[in-house]
DSSP file (Angstrom, degrees, kcal/mol; ACC not computed):
  #  RESIDUE AA STRUCTURE BP1 BP2  ACC     N-H-->O    O-->H-N    N-H-->O    O-->H-N    TCO  KAPPA ALPHA  PHI   PSI    X-CA   Y-CA   Z-CA
    1    1 A M     >        0   0    0      0, 0.0     4,-2.2     0, 0.0     5,-0.2   0.000 360.0 360.0 360.0 -39.8   79.1  -78.1  -27.1
    2    2 A K  H  >  +     0   0    0      1,-0.2     4,-2.4     2,-0.2     5,-0.2   0.896 360.0  51.4 -62.6 -40.0   76.7  -80.7  -28.6
    3    3 A K  H  > S+     0   0    0      1,-0.2     4,-2.3     2,-0.2    -1,-0.2   0.885 108.7  51.7 -63.8 -38.0   79.6  -83.0  -29.2
    4    4 A F  H  > S+     0   0    0      2,-0.2     4,-2.4     1,-0.2    -2,-0.2   0.920 109.8  49.2 -63.3 -44.4   80.8  -82.7  -25.6
    5    5 A Y  H  X S+     0   0    0     -4,-2.2     4,-2.2     1,-0.2    -2,-0.2   0.902 111.2  49.3 -62.5 -42.6   77.2  -83.5  -24.4
    6    6 A I  H  X S+     0   0    0     -4,-2.4     4,-2.3     2,-0.2    -1,-0.2   0.901 110.2  51.6 -63.5 -40.8   77.1  -86.6  -26.6
    7    7 A L  H  X S+     0   0    0     -4,-2.3     4,-2.3     1,-0.2    -2,-0.2   0.920 109.1  49.9 -61.8 -44.2   80.5  -87.7  -25.4
    8    8 A I  H  X S+     0   0    0     -4,-2.4     4,-2.7     1,-0.2    -2,-0.2   0.908 109.5  52.1 -60.6 -42.5   79.3  -87.3  -21.7
    9    9 A C  H  X S+     0   0    0     -4,-2.2     4,-2.8     1,-0.2    -1,-0.2   0.912 110.2  48.0 -61.1 -43.3   76.2  -89.4  -22.5
   10   10 A F  H  X S+     0   0    0     -4,-2.3     4,-2.7     2,-0.2    -1,-0.2   0.888 111.2  50.6 -65.9 -38.5   78.3  -92.2  -24.0
   11   11 A V  H  X S+     0   0    0     -4,-2.3     4,-2.4     2,-0.2    -2,-0.2   0.935 113.1  45.7 -63.8 -45.5   80.7  -92.1  -21.0
   12   12 A L  H  X S+     0   0    0     -4,-2.7     4,-2.8     2,-0.2     5,-0.2   0.926 113.8  49.1 -62.2 -44.3   77.8  -92.4  -18.6
   13   13 A L  H  X S+     0   0    0     -4,-2.8     4,-3.1     1,-0.2    -2,-0.2   0.915 111.1  49.6 -62.2 -42.8   76.2  -95.1  -20.7
   14   14 A A  H  X S+     0   0    0     -4,-2.7     4,-2.3     2,-0.2    -1,-0.2   0.907 111.3  50.3 -62.6 -41.3   79.4  -97.0  -20.8
   15   15 A F  H  X S+     0   0    0     -4,-2.4     4,-2.1     2,-0.2    -2,-0.2   0.948 114.9  42.0 -61.4 -48.8   79.8  -96.7  -17.0
   16   16 A F  H  X S+     0   0    0     -4,-2.8     4,-1.9     1,-0.2    -2,-0.2   0.895 113.4  52.9 -67.1 -39.2   76.3  -98.0  -16.4
   17   17 A A  H  < S+     0   0    0     -4,-3.1    -1,-0.2    -5,-0.2     5,-0.2   0.881 111.0  47.4 -64.3 -37.0   76.6 -100.7  -19.0
   18   18 A K  H  < S+     0   0    0     -4,-2.3    -1,-0.2    -5,-0.2    -2,-0.2   0.901 119.2  38.4 -69.3 -40.9   79.8 -102.0  -17.4
   19   19 A S  H  < S+     0   0    0     -4,-2.1     2,-0.3    -5,-0.2    -2,-0.2   0.628 123.1  39.4 -87.5 -12.8   78.3 -101.9  -13.9
   20   20 A Q  S  < S-     0   0    0     -4,-1.9     2,-0.4    -5,-0.2    16,-0.2  -0.877  89.0-100.0-131.4 162.6   74.9 -103.1  -14.9
   21   21 A T  E     -a   36   0A   0     14,-0.8    16,-3.1    -2,-0.3     2,-0.6  -0.723  33.1-139.7 -82.7 130.1   73.4 -105.7  -17.2
   22   22 A L  E     +a   37   0A   0     -2,-0.4     2,-0.3    14,-0.2    16,-0.2  -0.823  33.3 168.8 -92.9 122.6   72.1 -104.1  -20.5
   23   23 A I  E     -a   38   0A   0     14,-2.7    16,-0.8    -2,-0.6     2,-0.3  -0.821  36.3-106.4-129.2 167.8   68.8 -105.7  -21.5
   24   24 A L    >   -     0   0    0     -2,-0.3     3,-1.7    14,-0.2     4,-0.1  -0.689  31.9-120.0 -88.8 149.3   65.9 -105.2  -24.0
   25   25 A A  G >  S+     0   0    0     14,-0.4     3,-1.7    -2,-0.3     4,-0.2   0.853 112.4  62.2 -57.6 -35.7   62.6 -104.0  -22.6
   26   26 A K  G 3  S+     0   0    0      1,-0.3     3,-0.3     2,-0.1    -1,-0.3   0.683 100.2  55.2 -65.8 -16.5   60.9 -107.1  -23.9
   27   27 A D  G X  S+     0   0    0     -3,-1.7     3,-1.5     1,-0.2     4,-0.3   0.279  71.7 110.9 -98.8  10.0   63.1 -109.2  -21.6
   28   28 A A  G X   +     0   0    0     -3,-1.7     3,-2.0     1,-0.3    -1,-0.2   0.831  67.8  64.6 -55.2 -37.7   62.2 -107.4  -18.4
   29   29 A A  G >  S+     0   0    0     -3,-0.3     3,-0.8     1,-0.3    -1,-0.3   0.795  97.6  56.3 -59.2 -29.1   60.3 -110.4  -17.0
   30   30 A Q  G <  S+     0   0    0     -3,-1.5    -1,-0.3     1,-0.2    -2,-0.2   0.575 108.5  47.9 -78.4  -9.0   63.5 -112.4  -16.8
   31   31 A Y  G X  S+     0   0    0     -3,-2.0     3,-2.4    -4,-0.3    65,-0.5   0.117  70.3 148.7-122.2  20.1   65.2 -109.8  -14.6
   32   32 A V  B <  S+d   96   0B   0     -3,-0.8    65,-0.2     1,-0.3     3,-0.1  -0.362  77.2  17.9 -58.4 130.0   62.6 -109.1  -11.9
   33   33 A G  T 3  S+     0   0    0     63,-3.6     2,-0.3     1,-0.3    -1,-0.3   0.382 106.7 106.9  88.6  -3.3   64.5 -108.2   -8.7
   34   34 A K  S <  S-     0   0    0     -3,-2.4    62,-2.0    62,-0.2     2,-0.6  -0.810  71.9-120.9-110.0 150.5   67.7 -107.4  -10.6
   35   35 A T  E     + B   0  95A   0     -2,-0.3   -14,-0.8    60,-0.2    60,-0.3  -0.798  48.3 154.6 -90.5 123.8   69.3 -104.1  -11.3
   36   36 A V  E     -aB  21  94A   0     58,-2.7    58,-2.2    -2,-0.6     2,-0.4  -0.825  42.7-118.1-138.8 172.3   69.7 -103.5  -15.1
   37   37 A T  E     -aB  22  93A   0    -16,-3.1   -14,-2.7    -2,-0.3     2,-0.4  -0.993  27.5-170.2-117.9 129.9   69.9 -100.9  -17.8
   38   38 A V  E     -aB  23  92A   0     54,-2.6    54,-2.9    -2,-0.4     2,-0.5  -0.978   3.5-166.0-121.3 128.8   67.2 -100.8  -20.4
   39   39 A C  E     + B   0  91A   0    -16,-0.8   -14,-0.4    -2,-0.4     2,-0.3  -0.966  31.3 120.8-116.1 128.9   67.4  -98.6  -23.5
   40   40 A D  E     - B   0  90A   0     50,-2.3    50,-2.7    -2,-0.5     2,-0.2  -0.969  58.6 -75.5-168.7 174.8   64.3  -98.0  -25.6
   41   41 A S  E     - B   0  89A   0     -2,-0.3    16,-1.5    48,-0.3     2,-0.6  -0.554  39.1-120.8 -84.9 148.6   62.0  -95.3  -27.0
   42   42 A V  E     +E   56   0B   0     46,-2.6    45,-0.9    43,-0.3    14,-0.2  -0.810  30.9 175.8 -88.8 120.5   59.4  -93.5  -25.0
   43   43 A Y  E     -     0   0B   0     12,-2.5     2,-0.3    -2,-0.6    13,-0.2   0.607  61.7  -8.9-101.0 -16.5   56.0  -94.1  -26.5
   44   44 A G  E     -E   55   0B   0     11,-1.1    11,-3.2    14,-0.1    -1,-0.3  -0.958  53.6-158.1-174.7 157.1   53.9  -92.3  -24.0
   45   45 A T  E     -E   54   0B   0     -2,-0.3     2,-0.3     9,-0.2     9,-0.2  -0.945   2.9-162.1-139.6 161.2   53.7  -90.6  -20.6
   46   46 A K  E     -E   53   0B   0      7,-2.3     7,-2.9    -2,-0.3     2,-0.6  -0.942   8.7-151.7-148.4 126.0   51.1  -89.8  -18.0
   47   47 A A  E     +E   52   0B   0     -2,-0.3     5,-0.2     5,-0.2     2,-0.2  -0.872  22.8 177.8 -97.4 119.4   51.3  -87.3  -15.1
   48   48 A L        -     0   0    0      3,-2.9    -2,-0.0    -2,-0.6     3,-0.0  -0.648  43.8 -99.1-111.8 172.8   49.2  -88.3  -12.2
   49   49 A E  S    S+     0   0    0     -2,-0.2     3,-0.1     1,-0.2    -1,-0.1   0.890 120.3  25.4 -60.5 -41.6   48.7  -86.6   -8.8
   50   50 A K  S    S+     0   0    0      1,-0.2    21,-2.7    20,-0.1     2,-0.3   0.504 129.3   7.3-105.8  -5.8   51.1  -88.8   -7.0
   51   51 A L  E     - F   0  70B   0     19,-0.3    -3,-2.9    20,-0.1     2,-0.4  -0.992  59.0-122.5-165.1 165.5   53.4  -90.1   -9.8
   52   52 A S  E     -EF  47  69B   0     17,-2.6    17,-2.4    -2,-0.3     2,-0.4  -0.953  22.6-154.3-116.7 140.4   54.6  -89.9  -13.4
   53   53 A L  E     -EF  46  68B   0     -7,-2.9    -7,-2.3    -2,-0.4     2,-0.5  -0.944   6.7-169.5-117.0 134.9   54.5  -92.8  -15.7
   54   54 A I  E     -EF  45  67B   0     13,-2.3    13,-3.2    -2,-0.4     2,-0.5  -0.983  12.3-152.8-124.5 118.3   56.8  -93.2  -18.7
   55   55 A N  E     -EF  44  66B   0    -11,-3.2   -12,-2.5    -2,-0.5   -11,-1.1  -0.794  14.5-175.6 -96.5 126.9   56.0  -96.1  -21.1
   56   56 A I  E     +EF  42  65B   0      9,-2.7     8,-1.8    -2,-0.5     9,-1.6  -0.891  60.9  25.8-119.8 154.0   58.8  -97.6  -23.1
   57   57 A G  S    S+     0   0    0    -16,-1.5     2,-0.3    -2,-0.3    -1,-0.1   0.471 123.7   1.9  79.7   1.8   58.7 -100.3  -25.8
   58   58 A G  S    S-     0   0    0    -17,-0.3   -15,-0.4     7,-0.1     2,-0.3  -0.878  84.6 -76.2 162.8 167.4   55.1  -99.6  -26.8
   59   59 A V  S >  S-     0   0    0     -2,-0.3     3,-2.8     3,-0.2   -15,-0.1  -0.682  71.8 -62.6 -88.5 138.6   52.0  -97.5  -26.2
   60   60 A Y  T 3  S+     0   0    0      1,-0.3    -1,-0.1    -2,-0.3   -15,-0.0  -0.332 123.4  26.3 -53.4 133.3   49.8  -98.2  -23.2
   61   61 A P  T 3  S+     0   0    0      0, 0.0    -1,-0.3     0, 0.0    -2,-0.0  -0.922 128.3  47.1 -96.9  14.6   48.4 -100.7  -22.5
   62   62 A K  S <  S+     0   0    0     -3,-2.8    -2,-0.2     2,-0.0    -3,-0.2   0.075  77.6 138.6-105.4  24.3   51.0 -102.7  -24.6
   63   63 A E        -     0   0    0     -5,-0.2    -6,-0.2     1,-0.1     3,-0.1  -0.335  48.2-147.0 -64.5 150.7   54.0 -101.1  -23.1
   64   64 A L  S    S+     0   0    0     -8,-1.8     2,-0.3     1,-0.3    39,-0.3   0.773  79.9   6.3 -88.0 -29.1   56.9 -103.4  -22.4
   65   65 A L  E     -F   56   0B   0     -9,-1.6    -9,-2.7    -7,-0.1     2,-0.4  -0.983  64.6-146.9-155.3 140.7   58.2 -101.5  -19.3
   66   66 A T  E     -Fg  55 104B   0     37,-2.1    39,-2.1    -2,-0.3     2,-0.5  -0.942   9.0-147.4-113.9 133.7   56.9  -98.5  -17.3
   67   67 A I  E     -Fg  54 105B   0    -13,-3.2   -13,-2.3    -2,-0.4     2,-0.5  -0.885  18.2-158.4 -96.9 126.2   59.2  -96.1  -15.6
   68   68 A V  E     -Fg  53 106B   0     37,-2.6    39,-3.0    -2,-0.5     2,-0.5  -0.917  12.7-176.5-112.0 127.5   57.6  -94.8  -12.3
   69   69 A I  E     -F   52   0B   0    -17,-2.4   -17,-2.6    -2,-0.5    39,-0.1  -0.972  20.8-140.9-122.7 114.7   58.7  -91.5  -10.7
   70   70 A N  E >   -F   51   0B   0     -2,-0.5     3,-2.1    37,-0.5     4,-0.5  -0.377  21.8-112.7 -76.0 152.7   56.9  -90.7   -7.4
   71   71 A K  G >  S+     0   0    0    -21,-2.7     3,-1.5     1,-0.3     4,-0.5   0.837 113.7  62.6 -53.1 -40.0   55.8  -87.2   -6.5
   72   72 A E  G 3  S+     0   0    0    -22,-0.3    -1,-0.3     1,-0.3     3,-0.1   0.672 105.7  47.8 -65.1 -13.8   58.4  -86.9   -3.7
   73   73 A D  G X  S+     0   0    0     -3,-2.1     3,-1.5     1,-0.1     4,-0.4   0.498  84.0  93.3-101.7  -5.6   61.1  -87.2   -6.3
   74   74 A F  G X  S+     0   0    0     -3,-1.5     3,-1.9    -4,-0.5    -2,-0.1   0.875  78.0  60.8 -54.4 -42.4   59.7  -84.7   -8.8
   75   75 A Q  G 3  S+     0   0    0     -4,-0.5    -1,-0.3     1,-0.3    -2,-0.1   0.692  94.2  64.7 -65.1 -17.4   61.8  -81.8   -7.3
   76   76 A K  G <  S+     0   0    0     -3,-1.5    -1,-0.3    32,-0.1    -2,-0.2   0.711  90.4  79.9 -74.8 -20.4   65.0  -83.6   -8.2
   77   77 A F  S <  S-     0   0    0     -3,-1.9     3,-0.0    -4,-0.4    32,-0.0  -0.678  82.1-132.5 -92.6 142.7   64.2  -83.3  -11.9
   78   78 A P  S    S-     0   0    0      0, 0.0     2,-0.3     0, 0.0    -1,-0.1   0.790  87.5  -0.4 -64.9 -28.0   64.9  -80.1  -13.8
   79   79 A S  S    S-     0   0    0     -5,-0.1     5,-0.0    -3,-0.0    -2,-0.0  -0.913 107.2 -49.6-150.6 177.9   61.5  -80.2  -15.4
   80   80 A D    >>  -     0   0    0     -2,-0.3     4,-2.2     1,-0.2     3,-1.5  -0.313  45.0-150.3 -57.4 115.1   58.3  -82.3  -15.5
   81   81 A P  H 3> S+     0   0    0      0, 0.0     4,-1.0     0, 0.0    -1,-0.2   0.803  91.6  63.7 -59.2 -30.3   59.5  -85.9  -16.1
   82   82 A S  H 34 S+     0   0    0      1,-0.2     4,-0.1     2,-0.1    -2,-0.1   0.720 116.0  28.1 -69.9 -18.5   56.2  -86.8  -17.9
   83   83 A S  H <4 S+     0   0    0     -3,-1.5     3,-0.3     2,-0.1    -1,-0.2   0.726 109.2  65.6-110.2 -29.0   56.9  -84.3  -20.7
   84   84 A V  H  < S+     0   0    0     -4,-2.2    -2,-0.1     1,-0.2    -4,-0.1   0.813 108.4  38.9 -68.2 -30.3   60.7  -84.0  -20.9
   85   85 A Y  S >< S+     0   0    0     -4,-1.0     3,-2.2    -5,-0.2   -43,-0.3   0.597  82.6 123.2 -96.5 -11.8   61.3  -87.6  -22.1
   86   86 A L  T 3  S+     0   0    0     -3,-0.3   -43,-0.1     1,-0.3     3,-0.1  -0.265  83.2   9.4 -57.9 128.3   58.4  -88.0  -24.5
   87   87 A G  T 3  S+     0   0    0    -45,-0.9    -1,-0.3     1,-0.3     2,-0.2   0.408 106.4 112.3  84.7  -1.7   59.5  -89.0  -28.0
   88   88 A N  S <  S-     0   0    0     -3,-2.2   -46,-2.6   -47,-0.0     2,-0.5  -0.614  70.0-120.8-100.0 160.7   63.1  -89.6  -26.9
   89   89 A K  E     +B   41   0A   0    -48,-0.2    27,-3.2    -2,-0.2     2,-0.3  -0.901  43.5 179.9 -94.7 128.4   65.2  -92.8  -26.8
   90   90 A I  E     -BC  40 115A   0    -50,-2.7   -50,-2.3    -2,-0.5     2,-0.4  -0.869  28.3-140.3-129.3 160.0   66.3  -93.2  -23.2
   91   91 A C  E     -BC  39 114A   0     23,-2.6    23,-2.7    -2,-0.3     2,-0.4  -0.992  21.6-166.3-118.7 129.7   68.4  -95.6  -21.1
   92   92 A I  E     -BC  38 113A   0    -54,-2.9   -54,-2.6    -2,-0.4     2,-0.5  -0.949   6.0-161.4-119.6 134.0   67.1  -96.3  -17.6
   93   93 A T  E     +B   37   0A   0     19,-2.2     2,-0.3    -2,-0.4   -56,-0.2  -0.969  41.3  94.6-116.3 127.4   69.1  -98.0  -14.8
   94   94 A G  E    S-B   36   0A   0    -58,-2.2   -58,-2.7    -2,-0.5     2,-0.5  -0.980  72.7 -60.4 175.5-176.4   67.2  -99.5  -11.9
   95   95 A T  E     -B   35   0A   0     11,-0.3    11,-0.6    -2,-0.3     2,-0.3  -0.777  46.8-131.0 -94.2 128.7   65.7 -102.6  -10.3
   96   96 A I  E     +dH  32 105B   0    -62,-2.0   -63,-3.6   -65,-0.5     2,-0.3  -0.617  32.4 172.1 -80.2 133.1   62.9 -104.2  -12.3
   97   97 A S  E     - H   0 104B   0      7,-2.8     7,-2.7    -2,-0.3     2,-0.4  -0.868  28.0-120.0-132.1 169.7   59.8 -105.1  -10.3
   98   98 A E  E     + H   0 103B   0     -2,-0.3     2,-0.4     5,-0.2     5,-0.2  -0.927  23.9 179.8-115.1 137.2   56.3 -106.3  -11.1
   99   99 A F  E >  S- H   0 102B   0      3,-2.9     3,-1.5    -2,-0.4    -2,-0.0  -0.941  73.4 -22.9-139.3 114.3   53.1 -104.5  -10.4
  100  100 A K  T 3  S-     0   0    0     -2,-0.4     3,-0.1     1,-0.3    -1,-0.0   0.882 127.3 -48.7  52.8  44.2   49.7 -105.9  -11.4
  101  101 A G  T 3  S+     0   0    0      1,-0.3     2,-0.3     0, 0.0    -1,-0.3   0.498 120.1 103.6  79.4   3.9   51.2 -108.1  -14.0
  102  102 A K  E <   - H   0  99B   0     -3,-1.5    -3,-2.9   -73,-0.0     2,-0.4  -0.812  68.4-121.4-116.1 158.9   53.3 -105.3  -15.6
  103  103 A Y  E     + H   0  98B   0     -2,-0.3   -37,-2.1   -39,-0.3     2,-0.3  -0.792  35.6 167.9-104.9 142.9   57.0 -104.6  -15.3
  104  104 A Q  E     -gH  66  97B   0     -7,-2.7    -7,-2.8    -2,-0.4     2,-0.4  -0.962  30.8-145.5-148.2 160.5   58.4 -101.4  -14.0
  105  105 A I  E     -gH  67  96B   0    -39,-2.1   -37,-2.6    -2,-0.3     2,-0.6  -0.996  21.4-143.2-126.1 126.2   61.5  -99.6  -12.8
  106  106 A V  E     -g   68   0B   0    -11,-0.6     2,-0.5    -2,-0.4   -11,-0.3  -0.809  17.4-156.7 -90.0 121.6   61.0  -97.0  -10.0
  107  107 A V        +     0   0    0    -39,-3.0   -37,-0.5    -2,-0.6   -34,-0.1  -0.856  24.2 167.4-103.1 130.3   63.3  -94.0  -10.6
  108  108 A T        +     0   0    0     -2,-0.5    -1,-0.1     1,-0.2   -32,-0.1   0.535  66.1  46.2-115.2 -13.1   64.3  -91.8   -7.7
  109  109 A E  S >  S-     0   0    0      1,-0.1     3,-1.9   -33,-0.0     4,-0.2  -0.989  72.7-132.2-133.6 139.6   67.2  -89.9   -9.2
  110  110 A P  G >  S+     0   0    0      0, 0.0     3,-2.0     0, 0.0    -1,-0.1   0.802 103.7  70.0 -58.0 -29.6   67.5  -88.1  -12.6
  111  111 A K  G 3  S+     0   0    0      1,-0.3   -18,-0.0     3,-0.0     0, 0.0   0.641  84.3  71.0 -67.9 -11.5   70.9  -89.7  -13.1
  112  112 A Q  G <  S+     0   0    0     -3,-1.9   -19,-2.2     1,-0.1     2,-0.5   0.637  94.9  61.5 -75.6 -13.0   69.1  -93.0  -13.6
  113  113 A I  E <   -C   92   0A   0     -3,-2.0     2,-0.5   -21,-0.2   -21,-0.2  -0.964  64.1-176.3-119.4 124.4   67.7  -91.8  -16.9
  114  114 A V  E     -C   91   0A   0    -23,-2.7   -23,-2.6    -2,-0.5     2,-0.4  -0.982  20.0-139.1-119.7 126.2   70.0  -90.9  -19.8
  115  115 A V  E      C   90   0A   0     -2,-0.5   -25,-0.2   -25,-0.2  -106,-0.0  -0.704 360.0 360.0 -82.5 129.5   68.6  -89.4  -23.0
  116  116 A K              0   0    0    -27,-3.2   -26,-0.2    -2,-0.4    -1,-0.1   0.440 360.0 360.0 -92.7 360.0   70.3  -90.9  -26.1
């Protein structure tokens, strides 16, 4: 079963990589406004009242990219996004934006995040 799950993850990753540009988190500034796939490790998370933050590429405040999941999208996820991804390497597909000098991807669907 584990091999099947790994195979599905690779198929999904291949699909997203083909349809999207695969970049490093450190290069996010060059892709603001573009839809990309970023793969990196989760270094920290924070659950707030209105959103969850997932920091990749480094520990806050030196994270390279923040994944933002708004409260209205929490019910789409099988469990709390701020805890389920902590310590994992993930691939995120979405549009990079800038907020207060930091780079982020707002995730609205669980399928945008694949655990590697």
